C-alpha positions, 0 to 999 in steps of 0.5 A: 616499479621500483620504489626507495623507502626513506624517513627521518632524514632530520636535516638541521639536527644538532649533536650536542652543539654540533651541526651535521650538515657534512654528514647529511651532504655525504648521505644525500649524495649517496642517496642520489647515487642509489636512485640512479644505480637501482633505476628507481622509479619513486622515492618516499620520504616518510616524515621527519624531513628536518629535525625542527619546525624551524630549520636552519637555512643550510639545512633547507638549501640541503633539501631543496637541492636534493629534490632539483638533483632528483630528476637527474637520476631517472627517478620520476616521483618523489613523495614527502609527508610530514612528520611530528618534527616538521613544520607543515607550513615549511613542507607546504610552502613550495607545494605547487612548484614542486608538483610541477616536478612530480614532487608531491608534498603533503605537510599535514592532512589536507583539508577541504574549504569547509574544514573536513579532511580531503581524502581525495587529496591524499591519493596520488596516482603515479604514471610514467612518461607515456601516461600509463599508470604505474602505482598509487599512492595513499600519502598520509602524513603525521596525524595530530590530535585535531586530525582525528578526533575533538577532546571531549570534556570529562573523558579519561585517558584510556578513552582519549587513547581509544578515540585516537587509535580509532581516529587513525584506523578509520583514516586508513580505512577511509582511504582504502575504500576511496582507493578502490572505488577509483582504481582497479588493483592492477598496480601497487596500492601504497601508503605512508605513515608517521606513528608508532606501530604497536610491537615495534622497538624504539631507540634511545633518541625517539620522542613518542608521537602521543604521550605514552603510546597513545594512537599506536595500531597494529599490523593487522589494522592497516587495511589489506589492500595495500601492498605496501606500508611505508612507515617513518618515525621510528629510527630502527629499521624493522618489519611490523608484526611479521608483515613483510610489506609493513615496515620502517626504513629508519633514520639516515643517521644515528641520532644518538649515541645508542643508535648503531650507525652501522645498521642505517639503511634504506628499502628498495621495494620492487613490484611486478605489477600489483605484487610486492616482489622483494624488499632489499635493504641498502646499507647506508656507508657510515661517514661519522662513527659514533662511539662509546666507551665505558670502564675505568680511565686507564682501560678507555685510554687504552681502547682510544689508543688502539683505535684505527679509523678510515672514514669520511669524518672524524669520530664523535665519542661519548665516554662513561667512567666507572668513577670520577678521575682527577684530570680524566679529560686531559688524559683522555684527550692525550689518548686521541691526540692526532687521531681522527676522534673528538670526545663530545661527552664525558659522563659518571656511571649513575650509582642509582636509578633514583633521580637526584635533582640537586646532583643531576649532571646532565646538560640542558642540551641533552634533554628533550622539551618534554623531559624537562616538563616531566622533571618540573612536574616531579619538582612540583610532587605531581603525581604520575596520573597528574603528569599524564594529564598535564602532558596531554594538555601540553601536546595539545596546546603545542599542536594547536599553535603549530 
């Protein structure tokens, strides 16, 4: 049994007002070739298929076209779970149709007619063409607060965090118990998750799922019955808590200049019966380099003139100058003339870590909505404790209208 673990596709992402459909198209074609080359039985997309809850039409076309092409690779099963960026309604809309193609989609935690979480619907058996059981998925999407607990009047931030954490732990424990009751453990038991696992490393482009580190659980809190835990949300591929069977695959593309494109990968997980035999990291070919340069204008221009690239798409560049220079943009542009390079961002090195709202030079598109909210709170002279409470209420309000 071979499984390809991917996550955080972020189709439809705009990078400083540039769309990335060409990059995604190249990576998706590489994924199709990889499925075929390695004779993969099942593909996992562990959340954040799209970058926003209302993806552009071209991103939807890329997603559906990819899914229709998977069967031509020999891969029989696809499991898609929703992430915090995804709209459950968008993912779930073609659910019944895709199921006929052995593509299982859970945009959010499923519910019974009486409103309780339907754990049975999260347990998905995988069978080969002869009907023999190959593996069992416990498909867990991003769990929103309403899936885990109900707000209690007067609870503190610490109490709320503890309740969310316990809700996540209980969700996995219940699934593990039902899994063991329904199936003999002679095939791999595999679960998914879109969350922040304690001890993991975040990168600059990531937004923590809950406010602060709310809801994080450690590797030891995933039930031992699971032979592999396929996680999404963090963009850096990594092992969680030293447990080789609990992993983030990372994002398909670098989502900020601070992420290294050459480190992007997907994970090929191989099983002998129910035992995980091997995990191989398959490097994703770099299609568009994201380059950063810091220093004086003369030094950066010299470095730009020396660049030689052979990639499918033009490189995008961020420049951080050590001070203000007259005609810096013109000189930088002259240094890259006739080269496959495009400067997207020029910033001045900050001389102080203190936020100066009057002189803040960041552009709005460089900030997340939560960044804007926090800065507005600071302008209103809210205390850190007040901001934490307000952030909590904001997240709950946004989730309630999702």
